[in-house]
All heavy atoms as an XYZ file, in Angstrom:
1026
protein
N     129.443      3.607    112.595
C     128.732      2.389    112.319
C     127.308      2.450    112.870
O     126.383      1.997    112.232
C     129.488      1.222    112.926
C     128.765     -0.102    112.784
C     129.609     -1.231    113.283
O     130.816     -1.251    113.131
N     128.994     -2.206    113.914
N     127.123      2.999    114.042
C     125.795      3.043    114.639
C     125.151      4.414    114.545
O     124.210      4.728    115.282
C     125.861      2.644    116.142
C     126.347      1.202    116.289
O     125.945      0.355    115.471
O     127.154      0.931    117.194
N     125.634      5.252    113.643
C     125.132      6.606    113.504
C     123.708      6.592    112.956
O     123.336      5.780    112.124
C     126.023      7.413    112.588
N     122.917      7.529    113.444
C     121.563      7.734    112.919
C     121.633      8.922    111.955
O     122.178      9.981    112.288
C     120.607      8.049    114.061
C     119.206      8.354    113.591
C     118.286      8.795    114.711
O     118.694      8.745    115.895
O     117.141      9.178    114.437
N     121.099      8.778    110.771
C     121.068      9.839    109.794
C     119.741     10.570    109.931
O     118.669      9.957    109.883
C     121.233      9.330    108.352
C     121.104     10.449    107.347
C     122.578      8.617    108.223
N     119.784     11.899    110.131
C     118.605     12.712    110.301
C     118.603     13.735    109.168
O     119.586     14.455    108.973
C     118.649     13.445    111.672
C     117.445     14.361    111.815
C     118.742     12.477    112.821
N     117.490     13.803    108.426
C     117.363     14.807    107.385
C     116.421     15.898    107.917
O     115.246     15.654    108.102
C     116.778     14.186    106.120
C     117.727     13.242    105.410
C     117.110     12.709    104.143
N     116.603     13.778    103.329
C     117.060     14.126    102.118
N     118.031     13.448    101.589
N     116.534     15.103    101.441
N     116.996     17.062    108.150
C     116.192     18.154    108.692
C     116.874     19.478    108.448
O     118.091     19.516    108.203
C     115.932     17.978    110.208
O     115.044     18.986    110.657
C     117.234     18.047    111.009
N     116.112     20.551    108.516
C     116.658     21.895    108.529
C     116.246     22.615    109.836
O     116.516     23.768    110.022
C     116.140     22.710    107.330
C     116.662     22.190    106.025
C     116.229     23.081    104.881
N     116.494     22.509    103.589
C     117.689     22.509    102.994
N     118.714     23.048    103.580
N     117.847     21.958    101.810
N     115.615     21.859    110.743
C     115.195     22.392    112.027
C     116.412     22.691    112.883
O     117.124     21.781    113.310
C     114.290     21.363    112.719
C     113.737     21.824    114.043
O     114.380     22.677    114.709
O     112.681     21.327    114.441
N     116.654     23.979    113.203
C     117.816     24.354    113.983
C     117.908     23.651    115.345
O     119.005     23.352    115.809
C     117.683     25.862    114.173
C     116.752     26.300    113.105
C     115.857     25.134    112.816
N     116.784     23.397    115.981
C     116.821     22.718    117.273
C     117.278     21.284    117.139
O     118.046     20.785    117.989
C     115.444     22.757    117.930
C     115.067     24.180    118.381
C     113.687     24.266    118.987
O     112.828     23.417    118.748
N     113.464     25.324    119.766
N     116.861     20.601    116.091
C     117.328     19.243    115.843
C     118.798     19.222    115.430
O     119.561     18.395    115.868
C     116.490     18.528    114.786
C     115.057     18.178    115.201
C     114.304     17.585    114.023
C     115.055     17.199    116.368
N     119.177     20.181    114.573
C     120.569     20.269    114.137
C     121.519     20.495    115.314
O     122.616     19.963    115.321
C     120.760     21.379    113.081
C     120.072     21.166    111.745
C     120.238     22.396    110.881
C     120.611     19.935    111.046
N     121.072     21.283    116.280
C     121.923     21.561    117.465
C     122.228     20.296    118.260
O     123.229     20.240    118.966
C     121.224     22.594    118.342
N     121.396     19.279    118.116
C     121.605     18.036    118.858
C     122.486     17.042    118.090
O     122.919     16.049    118.658
C     120.231     17.355    119.131
C     119.325     18.204    119.996
C     117.935     17.603    120.089
O     117.773     16.370    120.020
N     116.945     18.448    120.201
N     122.761     17.326    116.832
C     123.530     16.389    115.995
C     125.025     16.537    116.250
O     125.515     17.644    116.511
C     123.249     16.674    114.512
S     121.545     16.326    114.031
N     125.729     15.433    116.161
C     127.187     15.446    116.327
C     127.884     15.992    115.086
O     128.907     16.662    115.178
C     127.704     14.049    116.606
C     127.294     13.543    117.963
C     127.831     12.129    118.216
O     128.986     11.832    117.830
O     127.101     11.329    118.801
N     127.354     15.692    113.890
C     127.883     16.132    112.616
C     126.742     16.671    111.794
O     125.693     16.028    111.697
C     128.605     14.970    111.854
C     129.121     15.456    110.528
C     129.683     14.363    112.702
N     126.946     17.847    111.164
C     125.913     18.434    110.308
C     126.584     18.763    108.963
O     127.586     19.443    108.915
C     125.295     19.706    110.940
C     124.274     20.330    109.998
C     124.670     19.367    112.278
N     125.948     18.274    107.894
C     126.515     18.454    106.543
C     125.455     19.066    105.616
O     124.350     18.579    105.533
C     126.988     17.095    105.959
C     127.503     17.250    104.553
C     128.038     16.474    106.851
N     125.862     20.135    104.939
C     125.084     20.770    103.863
C     123.858     21.559    104.302
O     123.111     22.033    103.488
C     124.688     19.754    102.799
C     124.556     20.375    101.411
O     125.344     21.309    101.101
O     123.682     19.941    100.654
N     123.659     21.716    105.588
C     122.580     22.542    106.132
C     123.097     23.220    107.394
O     124.148     22.877    107.921
C     121.301     21.729    106.482
C     120.681     21.146    105.241
C     121.581     20.641    107.493
N     122.330     24.149    107.893
C     122.683     24.785    109.174
C     123.369     26.115    109.053
O     123.507     26.857    110.014
N     123.895     26.447    107.859
C     124.465     27.774    107.635
C     125.765     28.072    108.341
O     126.070     29.229    108.595
N     126.553     27.045    108.669
C     127.831     27.329    109.288
C     128.891     26.308    108.901
O     128.601     25.132    108.668
C     127.746     27.443    110.806
C     127.346     26.184    111.526
C     127.294     26.364    113.041
O     128.238     26.934    113.628
O     126.296     25.914    113.620
N     130.103     26.814    108.815
C     131.272     25.948    108.597
C     132.150     26.110    109.838
O     132.715     27.171    110.074
C     132.033     26.363    107.332
C     133.396     25.712    107.243
C     133.511     24.319    107.271
C     134.532     26.472    107.154
C     134.758     23.721    107.208
C     135.787     25.873    107.086
C     135.911     24.519    107.118
O     137.140     23.912    107.060
N     132.233     25.051    110.627
C     133.032     25.043    111.835
C     133.537     23.609    112.038
O     132.849     22.802    112.654
C     132.204     25.506    113.021
C     133.019     25.583    114.304
O     134.180     25.165    114.334
O     132.458     26.064    115.311
N     134.717     23.295    111.486
C     135.189     21.902    111.587
C     135.422     21.447    113.012
O     135.314     20.251    113.282
C     136.480     21.908    110.759
C     136.874     23.339    110.609
C     135.631     24.153    110.743
N     135.723     22.338    113.936
C     135.910     21.911    115.334
C     134.610     21.350    115.903
O     134.626     20.488    116.762
C     136.413     23.078    116.213
C     137.909     23.318    116.106
C     138.311     23.916    114.759
O     137.579     24.677    114.162
N     139.491     23.553    114.292
N     133.499     21.893    115.426
C     132.165     21.421    115.896
C     131.520     20.463    114.900
O     130.364     20.100    115.040
C     131.266     22.617    116.172
C     131.748     23.475    117.341
C     130.825     24.658    117.650
N     129.417     24.316    117.626
C     128.528     24.831    116.776
N     128.874     25.744    115.885
N     127.271     24.492    116.808
N     132.230     20.097    113.866
C     131.736     19.215    112.795
C     130.490     19.766    112.117
O     129.477     19.066    111.942
C     131.510     17.780    113.311
C     132.780     17.114    113.699
N     133.783     16.806    112.802
C     133.235     16.691    114.914
C     134.779     16.241    113.422
N     134.489     16.170    114.721
N     130.600     21.003    111.693
C     129.553     21.676    110.904
C     130.153     21.955    109.523
O     131.134     22.712    109.409
C     129.093     22.977    111.554
C     128.503     22.823    112.971
C     127.363     21.806    112.968
N     126.600     21.753    114.175
C     126.568     20.683    114.975
N     127.303     19.619    114.712
N     125.780     20.653    116.020
N     129.578     21.377    108.482
C     130.170     21.430    107.141
C     129.129     21.921    106.116
O     128.687     21.183    105.252
C     130.718     20.061    106.736
C     131.726     19.527    107.709
C     131.354     18.580    108.662
C     133.034     19.995    107.709
C     132.286     18.103    109.572
C     133.966     19.525    108.610
C     133.588     18.571    109.531
O     134.503     18.117    110.451
N     128.776     23.171    106.233
C     127.850     23.801    105.241
C     128.624     24.847    104.472
O     129.509     25.494    105.004
C     126.636     24.430    105.959
C     125.516     24.749    104.989
O     125.585     24.352    103.799
O     124.564     25.410    105.420
N     128.247     25.034    103.220
C     128.930     26.000    102.352
C     127.976     27.047    101.810
O     128.350     27.822    100.939
C     129.590     25.242    101.159
C     128.599     24.647    100.219
N     128.404     25.144     98.958
C     127.740     23.620    100.366
C     127.461     24.428     98.342
N     127.040     23.504     99.184
N     126.765     27.121    102.328
C     125.736     27.981    101.758
C     125.739     29.419    102.285
O     124.982     30.238    101.794
C     124.360     27.358    101.984
C     124.161     26.121    101.178
N     124.208     24.870    101.760
C     123.937     25.931     99.875
C     124.009     23.961    100.826
N     123.852     24.586     99.665
N     126.585     29.765    103.237
C     126.607     31.132    103.740
C     127.302     32.038    102.697
O     128.256     31.633    102.060
C     127.198     31.235    105.131
C     128.476     30.573    105.431
C     128.468     29.094    105.581
O     127.710     28.365    104.958
N     129.364     28.564    106.369
N     126.825     33.265    102.567
C     127.385     34.197    101.582
C     128.881     34.463    101.794
O     129.592     34.694    100.842
C     126.661     35.541    101.643
C     125.258     35.468    101.126
C     124.581     36.822    101.207
N     123.174     36.689    101.006
C     122.535     37.133     99.944
N     123.192     37.755     99.006
N     121.254     36.964     99.814
N     129.323     34.405    103.010
C     130.726     34.692    103.301
C     131.659     33.523    103.033
O     132.874     33.663    103.091
C     130.870     35.102    104.793
O     130.433     34.034    105.614
N     131.107     32.350    102.691
C     131.940     31.168    102.513
C     132.674     31.240    101.169
O     132.059     31.385    100.116
C     131.097     29.897    102.548
C     131.909     28.634    102.449
C     132.441     28.060    103.592
C     132.164     28.045    101.230
C     133.214     26.923    103.535
C     132.955     26.903    101.155
C     133.463     26.334    102.297
N     134.013     31.114    101.229
C     134.817     31.180    100.006
C     135.934     30.105     99.995
O     136.834     30.185     99.169
C     135.479     32.560     99.845
O     136.316     32.802    100.988
C     134.469     33.658     99.691
N     135.857     29.150    100.887
C     136.960     28.196    101.040
C     137.118     27.289     99.814
O     136.126     26.909     99.166
C     136.749     27.330    102.280
C     136.656     28.095    103.579
C     137.942     28.755    104.005
O     138.984     28.603    103.320
O     137.932     29.440    105.038
N     138.343     26.951     99.516
C     138.701     26.039     98.445
C     139.708     25.052     99.037
O     140.208     25.219    100.154
C     139.317     26.782     97.285
O     140.555     27.342     97.656
N     140.047     24.061     98.254
C     141.044     23.094     98.711
C     142.357     23.825     98.983
O     143.028     23.567     99.969
C     141.226     21.989     97.654
C     142.084     20.867     98.104
S     141.452     19.901     99.502
C     140.263     18.863     98.684
N     142.706     24.798     98.105
C     143.981     25.509     98.290
C     143.975     26.397     99.534
O     145.026     26.607    100.140
C     144.365     26.291     97.047
O     143.455     27.324     96.814
N     142.826     26.905     99.913
C     142.787     27.764    101.107
C     142.830     26.950    102.403
O     143.365     27.413    103.406
C     141.571     28.692    101.109
O     140.364     27.978    101.280
N     142.253     25.754    102.390
C     142.220     24.930    103.595
C     143.415     23.980    103.708
O     143.779     23.572    104.798
C     140.925     24.109    103.644
C     139.653     24.923    103.828
C     138.453     24.009    103.832
C     139.693     25.745    105.108
N     144.006     23.642    102.568
C     145.176     22.760    102.550
C     146.259     23.421    101.711
O     146.395     23.116    100.535
C     144.824     21.382    102.016
C     143.832     20.643    102.948
C     143.635     19.234    102.566
N     144.820     18.474    102.928
C     144.831     17.154    103.042
N     143.744     16.451    102.813
N     145.935     16.519    103.343
N     146.971     24.374    102.297
C     148.004     25.101    101.534
C     148.915     24.128    100.813
O     149.322     23.110    101.343
C     148.739     25.903    102.610
C     147.705     26.090    103.688
C     146.898     24.814    103.683
N     149.228     24.485     99.581
C     150.038     23.635     98.734
C     149.226     22.863     97.710
O     149.750     22.393     96.713
N     147.925     22.745     97.932
C     147.066     22.121     96.952
C     146.671     23.169     95.922
O     146.414     24.302     96.263
C     145.792     21.528     97.607
C     146.053     20.471     98.642
C     146.674     19.227     98.038
C     146.873     18.139     99.086
N     147.720     17.072     98.603
N     146.635     22.784     94.647
C     146.469     23.791     93.582
C     144.998     24.197     93.277
O     144.776     25.161     92.577
C     147.053     23.109     92.348
C     146.817     21.660     92.601
C     146.967     21.494     94.095
N     144.007     23.487     93.811
C     142.646     23.692     93.381
C     141.979     24.875     94.081
O     141.947     24.939     95.312
C     141.839     22.412     93.586
C     142.503     21.264     92.906
C     142.519     21.005     91.581
C     143.274     20.241     93.521
N     143.259     19.875     91.326
C     143.756     19.390     92.513
C     143.652     19.971     94.849
C     144.544     18.273     92.761
C     144.462     18.884     95.103
C     144.879     18.046     94.070
N     141.425     25.752     93.291
C     140.785     26.969     93.816
C     139.262     26.964     93.658
O     138.602     27.946     93.972
C     141.346     28.209     93.093
O     141.110     28.114     91.703
C     142.835     28.378     93.384
N     138.694     25.864     93.208
C     137.247     25.740     93.080
C     136.615     25.821     94.484
O     137.076     25.135     95.418
C     136.871     24.390     92.437
O     137.490     24.321     91.149
C     135.369     24.230     92.291
N     135.599     26.650     94.621
C     134.902     26.774     95.891
C     134.349     25.405     96.299
O     133.745     24.707     95.500
C     133.758     27.789     95.779
C     132.965     27.986     97.043
C     131.828     28.982     96.824
C     130.853     28.945     97.961
N     129.683     29.782     97.697
N     134.587     25.020     97.565
C     134.173     23.719     98.044
C     132.671     23.659     98.292
O     132.065     24.620     98.783
C     134.903     23.369     99.341
C     136.399     23.173     99.222
C     137.022     23.053    100.607
C     136.723     21.943     98.382
N     132.080     22.522     97.979
C     130.727     22.217     98.423
C     130.827     21.518     99.759
O     131.934     21.303    100.263
C     130.068     21.278     97.374
O     130.708     20.010     97.398
N     129.724     21.122    100.310
C     129.792     20.368    101.568
C     130.482     19.030    101.363
O     131.227     18.574    102.229
C     128.383     20.171    102.149
O     127.843     21.416    102.494
N     130.288     18.422    100.185
C     130.976     17.173     99.882
C     132.493     17.416     99.874
O     133.266     16.596    100.422
C     130.521     16.621     98.525
N     132.922     18.504     99.260
C     134.342     18.825     99.243
C     134.907     19.115    100.615
O     136.049     18.778    100.914
N     134.093     19.763    101.459
C     134.540     20.035    102.822
C     134.766     18.732    103.578
O     135.808     18.572    104.265
C     133.494     20.879    103.570
C     133.494     22.357    103.255
C     132.287     23.032    103.886
C     134.769     23.014    103.732
N     133.829     17.802    103.475
C     133.991     16.531    104.163
C     135.202     15.791    103.586
O     136.004     15.234    104.356
C     132.699     15.691    104.051
C     132.917     14.270    104.539
C     131.573     16.366    104.810
N     135.363     15.798    102.277
C     136.521     15.152    101.677
C     137.818     15.816    102.140
O     138.792     15.131    102.473
C     136.433     15.180    100.143
C     137.552     14.404     99.504
C     137.525     13.018     99.492
C     138.637     15.053     98.938
C     138.586     12.295     98.931
C     139.690     14.336     98.379
C     139.649     12.962     98.388
O     140.686     12.267     97.818
N     137.830     17.131    102.157
C     139.036     17.869    102.577
C     139.459     17.472    103.992
O     140.620     17.226    104.259
C     138.747     19.365    102.517
S     140.140     20.427    103.013
N     138.501     17.359    104.885
C     138.813     17.082    106.294
C     139.000     15.608    106.611
O     139.736     15.282    107.558
C     137.718     17.671    107.202
C     137.779     19.168    107.283
N     138.714     19.838    108.032
C     137.048     20.105    106.634
C     138.541     21.133    107.879
N     137.536     21.340    107.029
N     138.349     14.719    105.855
C     138.388     13.303    106.220
C     138.875     12.363    105.130
O     139.075     11.205    105.368
C     136.988     12.834    106.689
C     136.503     13.556    107.891
C     135.545     14.554    107.766
C     136.994     13.264    109.149
C     135.090     15.247    108.883
C     136.551     13.949    110.264
C     135.596     14.952    110.134
N     139.039     12.866    103.917
C     139.370     12.013    102.776
C     140.644     11.199    102.964
O     140.669      9.987    102.734
N     141.715     11.855    103.388
C     142.984     11.121    103.516
C     142.903     10.087    104.662
O     143.479      9.004    104.544
C     144.168     12.059    103.704
O     144.008     12.873    104.839
N     142.205     10.408    105.696
C     142.040      9.472    106.820
C     141.249      8.223    106.364
O     141.621      7.084    106.673
C     141.308     10.148    107.975
C     141.038      9.279    109.155
C     140.225     10.001    110.244
O     140.010     11.211    110.171
N     139.779      9.270    111.199
N     140.197      8.440    105.595
C     139.383      7.322    105.112
C     140.192      6.478    104.112
O     140.193      5.239    104.212
C     138.096      7.850    104.461
C     137.199      8.448    105.539
C     137.364      6.746    103.705
C     136.035      9.270    105.006
N     140.886      7.148    103.190
C     141.718      6.400    102.228
C     142.780      5.582    102.937
O     143.026      4.424    102.601
C     142.347      7.364    101.228
C     141.402      7.999    100.229
C     142.115      9.120     99.479
C     140.844      6.969     99.285
N     143.437      6.163    103.940
C     144.480      5.448    104.678
C     143.918      4.198    105.329
O     144.535      3.114    105.267
C     145.097      6.370    105.727
N     142.752      4.322    105.919
C     142.160      3.170    106.584
C     141.754      2.103    105.556
O     142.000      0.905    105.762
C     140.949      3.591    107.416
C     140.397      2.437    108.208
C     139.552      2.879    109.383
O     139.856      3.916    109.976
O     138.614      2.136    109.695
N     141.139      2.517    104.452
C     140.743      1.548    103.424
C     141.935      0.844    102.789
O     141.851     -0.346    102.467
C     139.938      2.253    102.322
C     138.529      2.726    102.702
C     137.950      3.566    101.602
C     137.632      1.512    103.001
N     143.024      1.563    102.610
C     144.198      1.011    101.962
C     145.183      0.345    102.899
O     146.135     -0.334    102.456
C     144.943      2.113    101.179
C     144.157      2.784    100.060
C     144.881      4.013     99.554
C     143.937      1.786     98.928
N     145.025      0.575    104.200
C     145.989      0.055    105.153
C     147.352      0.700    104.987
O     148.386      0.056    105.172
N     147.351      1.992    104.646
C     148.576      2.752    104.402
C     148.616      3.913    105.400
O     147.576      4.360    105.873
C     148.571      3.329    102.989
C     148.583      2.285    101.885
C     149.991      1.754    101.674
O     150.966      2.460    101.733
N     150.073      0.453    101.427
N     149.800      4.453    105.651
C     149.886      5.641    106.528
C     149.236      6.839    105.845
O     149.367      7.032    104.624
C     151.370      5.855    106.743
C     152.057      5.043    105.702
C     151.119      3.991    105.224
N     148.521      7.615    106.646
C     147.810      8.788    106.106
C     148.743      9.787    105.461
O     148.378     10.418    104.467
C     147.016      9.474    107.230
C     146.109     10.549    106.763
C     145.226     11.103    107.844
O     145.099     10.514    108.928
O     144.657     12.195    107.613
N     149.961      9.920    105.966
C     150.904     10.886    105.387
C     151.835     10.247    104.380
O     152.820     10.854    103.933
C     151.694     11.567    106.485
C     152.513     10.596    107.345
O     152.347      9.351    107.194
O     153.313     11.066    108.169
N     151.527      9.033    103.947
C     152.380      8.323    102.990
C     152.101      8.738    101.538
O     151.099      9.360    101.237
N     153.022      8.362    100.625
C     152.890      8.773     99.213
C     151.691      8.159     98.508
O     151.108      8.800     97.618
C     154.218      8.322     98.591
C     154.730      7.241     99.486
C     154.245      7.579    100.841
N     151.305      6.952     98.845
C     150.165      6.292     98.177
C     148.862      7.042     98.507
O     148.105      7.389     97.603
C     150.072      4.792     98.566
C     148.805      4.180     98.030
C     151.291      4.033     98.069
N     148.639      7.287     99.761
C     147.431      8.008    100.178
C     147.453      9.429     99.615
O     146.441      9.906     99.110
C     147.297      8.015    101.703
C     146.169      8.937    102.160
C     147.015      6.584    102.197
N     148.596     10.085     99.664
C     148.698     11.453     99.131
C     148.371     11.524     97.641
O     147.620     12.397     97.194
N     148.905     10.585     96.872
C     148.675     10.590     95.413
C     147.205     10.270     95.125
O     146.584     10.923     94.267
C     149.582      9.581     94.740
N     146.657      9.284     95.811
C     145.268      8.923     95.557
C     144.313     10.055     96.010
O     143.324     10.349     95.323
C     144.924      7.606     96.287
C     143.567      7.000     95.975
C     143.377      6.807     94.486
C     143.396      5.692     96.708
N     144.621     10.663     97.142
C     143.797     11.789     97.623
C     143.724     12.876     96.540
O     142.637     13.372     96.219
C     144.410     12.332     98.914
C     143.679     13.516     99.490
C     142.632     13.364    100.397
C     144.027     14.812     99.140
C     141.969     14.442    100.931
C     143.351     15.908     99.667
C     142.330     15.706    100.578
O     141.663     16.789    101.090
N     144.866     13.259     95.988
C     144.899     14.302     94.975
C     144.158     13.890     93.704
O     143.368     14.661     93.153
C     146.329     14.671     94.633
C     147.027     15.450     95.747
O     146.359     15.844     96.731
O     148.252     15.678     95.621
N     144.401     12.674     93.241
C     143.731     12.195     92.005
C     142.221     12.103     92.188
O     141.477     12.462     91.291
C     144.306     10.858     91.566
C     145.652     10.961     90.928
C     145.551     11.733     89.636
C     146.869     11.818     88.924
N     146.807     12.712     87.751
N     141.786     11.632     93.332
C     140.368     11.495     93.563
C     139.699     12.868     93.629
O     138.579     13.071     93.122
C     140.128     10.714     94.870
C     138.701     10.244     95.153
C     138.175      9.391     94.010
C     138.692      9.418     96.435
N     140.381     13.828     94.257
C     139.811     15.172     94.276
C     139.753     15.746     92.857
O     138.714     16.205     92.404
C     140.580     16.162     95.205
C     139.852     17.475     95.211
C     138.719     17.627     95.967
C     140.241     18.524     94.397
C     137.972     18.789     95.911
C     139.531     19.693     94.319
C     138.397     19.825     95.092
O     137.629     20.970     95.002
N     140.876     15.679     92.163
C     140.968     16.308     90.833
C     140.015     15.671     89.821
O     139.462     16.386     88.972
C     142.404     16.166     90.322
C     142.657     16.819     88.993
C     144.103     16.779     88.611
O     144.888     16.003     89.197
O     144.471     17.561     87.723
N     139.779     14.382     89.891
C     139.003     13.692     88.887
C     137.595     13.297     89.307
O     136.893     12.675     88.513
C     139.765     12.450     88.427
C     141.034     12.833     87.671
O     140.969     13.474     86.637
N     142.160     12.477     88.252
N     137.205     13.633     90.532
C     135.844     13.279     90.961
C     135.207     14.354     91.843
O     134.206     14.948     91.501
C     135.846     11.927     91.687
C     134.492     11.446     92.076
C     133.554     11.088     91.114
C     134.117     11.402     93.406
C     132.274     10.660     91.497
C     132.856     10.952     93.792
C     131.931     10.604     92.817
N     135.824     14.636     92.992
C     135.207     15.523     93.988
C     135.144     16.970     93.475
O     134.140     17.660     93.727
C     135.933     15.429     95.347
C     135.281     16.383     96.374
C     135.920     14.002     95.870
N     136.154     17.436     92.754
C     136.142     18.808     92.299
C     134.922     19.070     91.396
O     134.346     20.157     91.431
C     137.433     19.195     91.582
C     137.479     20.681     91.223
C     138.768     21.110     90.558
O     139.447     20.259     89.932
O     139.098     22.300     90.642
N     134.567     18.115     90.574
C     133.388     18.241     89.740
C     132.132     18.445     90.582
O     131.268     19.287     90.287
C     133.231     17.008     88.844
C     131.982     17.025     87.982
C     131.786     15.722     87.224
O     132.775     14.984     86.959
O     130.631     15.430     86.883
N     132.012     17.691     91.660
C     130.863     17.837     92.588
C     130.858     19.233     93.184
O     129.820     19.897     93.219
C     130.896     16.753     93.677
C     130.767     15.362     93.081
C     129.839     17.017     94.720
C     131.075     14.233     94.013
N     132.019     19.694     93.642
C     132.114     21.043     94.182
C     131.659     22.099     93.181
O     130.878     22.975     93.506
C     133.565     21.337     94.614
C     134.007     20.577     95.836
O     133.136     20.064     96.588
O     135.245     20.486     96.055
N     132.190     21.992     91.978
C     131.890     22.980     90.959
C     130.414     22.970     90.577
O     129.763     24.038     90.513
C     132.761     22.743     89.714
N     129.877     21.824     90.352
C     128.463     21.741     89.947
C     127.532     22.228     91.064
O     126.572     22.946     90.806
C     128.109     20.324     89.512
C     128.868     19.917     88.278
S     128.214     18.459     87.535
C     127.487     19.232     86.097
N     127.821     21.843     92.289
C     126.995     22.268     93.427
C     127.043     23.781     93.622
O     126.083     24.380     94.092
C     127.437     21.535     94.687
C     126.405     21.634     95.819
O     125.222     21.928     95.530
O     126.774     21.421     96.958
N     128.150     24.396     93.256
C     128.276     25.845     93.412
C     127.967     26.610     92.128
O     128.196     27.825     92.059
C     129.712     26.173     93.894
C     129.868     25.876     95.367
O     129.103     26.376     96.201
N     130.818     25.018     95.703
N     127.511     25.936     91.088
C     127.124     26.593     89.847
C     128.288     27.138     89.056
O     128.135     28.118     88.309
N     129.441     26.519     89.163
C     130.635     26.966     88.432
C     130.679     26.261     87.080
O     130.703     25.035     87.013
C     131.912     26.691     89.251
C     131.874     27.435     90.580
C     133.152     27.070     88.442
C     132.939     27.036     91.568
N     130.694     27.042     86.020
C     130.745     26.488     84.682
C     132.060     25.765     84.437
O     133.092     26.155     84.990
C     130.546     27.595     83.638
N     132.020     24.765     83.569
C     133.237     24.038     83.232
C     134.268     24.959     82.594
O     135.463     24.856     82.880
C     132.926     22.907     82.258
C     134.108     22.122     81.681
C     134.883     21.406     82.776
C     133.609     21.105     80.651
N     133.791     25.907     81.775
C     134.763     26.779     81.093
C     134.107     28.042     80.582
O     132.943     28.074     80.269
C     135.392     26.027     79.911
N     134.912     29.083     80.512
C     134.608     30.304     79.785
C     135.771     30.519     78.817
O     136.024     31.604     78.389
C     134.488     31.491     80.746
C     133.282     31.416     81.638
C     133.296     32.508     82.684
O     134.108     33.458     82.599
O     132.480     32.437     83.613
N     136.484     29.511     78.544
C     137.722     29.457     77.788
C     138.313     28.095     78.065
O     137.620     27.097     77.912
N     139.555     28.028     78.563
C     140.125     26.715     78.933
C     139.330     26.088     80.066
O     138.880     26.794     80.973
C     141.545     27.075     79.391
C     141.836     28.410     78.840
C     140.529     29.111     78.707
N     139.118     24.772     80.024
C     138.364     24.101     81.095
C     138.942     24.372     82.471
O     140.146     24.364     82.638
C     138.452     22.619     80.739
C     138.754     22.590     79.273
C     139.550     23.842     78.996
N     138.076     24.584     83.470
C     138.504     24.813     84.842
C     138.678     23.518     85.603
O     139.417     23.455     86.565
C     137.442     25.642     85.577
C     137.357     27.061     85.082
C     136.452     27.830     86.075
N     136.373     29.200     85.641
C     135.245     29.807     85.283
N     134.102     29.159     85.323
N     135.266     31.059     84.876
N     137.948     22.472     85.202
C     138.024     21.212     85.905
C     137.691     20.075     84.952
O     137.103     20.284     83.912
C     137.112     21.150     87.146
C     135.642     21.466     86.877
C     134.744     20.437     86.568
C     135.170     22.745     86.952
C     133.400     20.735     86.342
C     133.836     23.038     86.734
C     132.963     22.023     86.428
O     131.635     22.302     86.180
N     138.139     18.866     85.295
C     137.916     17.688     84.438
C     136.455     17.261     84.540
O     135.861     17.324     85.609
C     138.828     16.548     84.880
N     135.891     16.822     83.414
C     134.494     16.362     83.393
C     134.427     15.060     82.647
O     134.714     15.006     81.452
C     133.617     17.445     82.736
C     132.164     17.143     82.618
C     131.546     17.006     84.010
C     131.434     18.241     81.855
N     134.089     13.973     83.349
C     133.893     12.662     82.706
C     132.462     12.585     82.239
O     132.152     12.836     81.083
N     131.597     12.268     83.120
C     130.150     12.425     82.926
C     129.690     13.075     84.200
O     130.319     12.927     85.243
C     129.427     11.068     82.734
O     129.561     10.302     83.925
C     129.977     10.286     81.564
N     128.612     13.812     84.161
C     128.224     14.529     85.370
C     127.582     13.588     86.377
O     126.870     12.656     86.017
C     127.239     15.684     85.062
O     126.010     15.115     84.639
C     127.815     16.599     84.014
N     127.873     13.842     87.635
C     127.260     13.067     88.709
C     125.748     13.270     88.680
O     124.988     12.349     88.909
C     127.874     13.453     90.044
C     127.398     12.649     91.223
C     127.764     11.171     91.050
C     128.015     13.172     92.509
N     125.312     14.509     88.389
C     123.882     14.787     88.307
C     123.207     13.910     87.277
O     122.124     13.395     87.516
C     123.649     16.255     87.970
O     124.228     17.085     88.945
N     123.858     13.726     86.132
C     123.289     12.859     85.097
C     123.238     11.400     85.544
O     122.257     10.688     85.287
C     124.113     12.965     83.821
N     124.268     10.968     86.251
C     124.285      9.603     86.735
C     123.171      9.358     87.724
O     122.472      8.337     87.706
C     125.627      9.270     87.381
C     126.757      9.227     86.402
C     128.075      8.982     87.126
N     129.191      9.225     86.254
C     130.432      9.028     86.585
N     130.744      8.617     87.815
N     131.390      9.263     85.746
N     122.994     10.293     88.661
C     121.926     10.157     89.670
C     120.563     10.213     88.962
O     119.644      9.439     89.282
C     122.033     11.253     90.749
C     120.791     11.282     91.634
C     123.283     11.039     91.568
N     120.437     11.129     87.997
C     119.160     11.233     87.261
C     118.766      9.936     86.566
O     117.576      9.602     86.497
N     119.739      9.201     86.062
C     119.417      7.925     85.396
C     118.918      6.877     86.381
O     118.315      5.894     85.987
C     120.659      7.424     84.646
C     120.941      8.182     83.378
C     121.960      7.491     82.486
N     123.282      7.430     83.055
C     124.225      8.353     82.919
N     123.957      9.442     82.213
N     125.414      8.213     83.460
N     119.153      7.058     87.669
C     118.649      6.113     88.688
C     117.219      6.379     89.052
O     116.556      5.536     89.647
C     119.537      6.196     89.927
C     120.978      5.763     89.743
C     121.761      6.031     91.019
C     121.080      4.311     89.365
N     116.694      7.546     88.716
C     115.301      7.887     89.038
C     114.358      7.054     88.202
O     114.603      6.830     87.030
C     115.039      9.386     88.820
C     115.747     10.253     89.828
O     115.955      9.842     90.962
N     116.125     11.449     89.389
N     113.249      6.595     88.784
C     112.287      5.794     87.994
C     111.581      6.655     86.965
O     111.486      7.845     87.041
C     111.303      5.300     89.049
C     111.515      6.100     90.270
C     112.872      6.722     90.164
């Protein structure tokens, strides 16, 4: 609630932040570092949450969703985090919204044959329409 949002790529400033997303060149959830831009990064929902079917490489948005999505949904819904309602919504929200963000941010085409992920309208197009 009282968090300050800092936009920077300055490593000295990033080192002082409690949570760093999409910059900094490291993925370390214990230290709350959620960047996906390092060459060695290959994590997907299925690699971080065994049993989940999605193999699309995660973006920073996907990383944050992977680690905090069910907790946030549980709080918003007033349901237990490990309950069936939160579990079903978590999966549907990833499959029908967040996976598209992951794929587009990582330059993954929708298809080279059968579609790899669902596409309603692109988030990029929606944001673009908000520009003056």
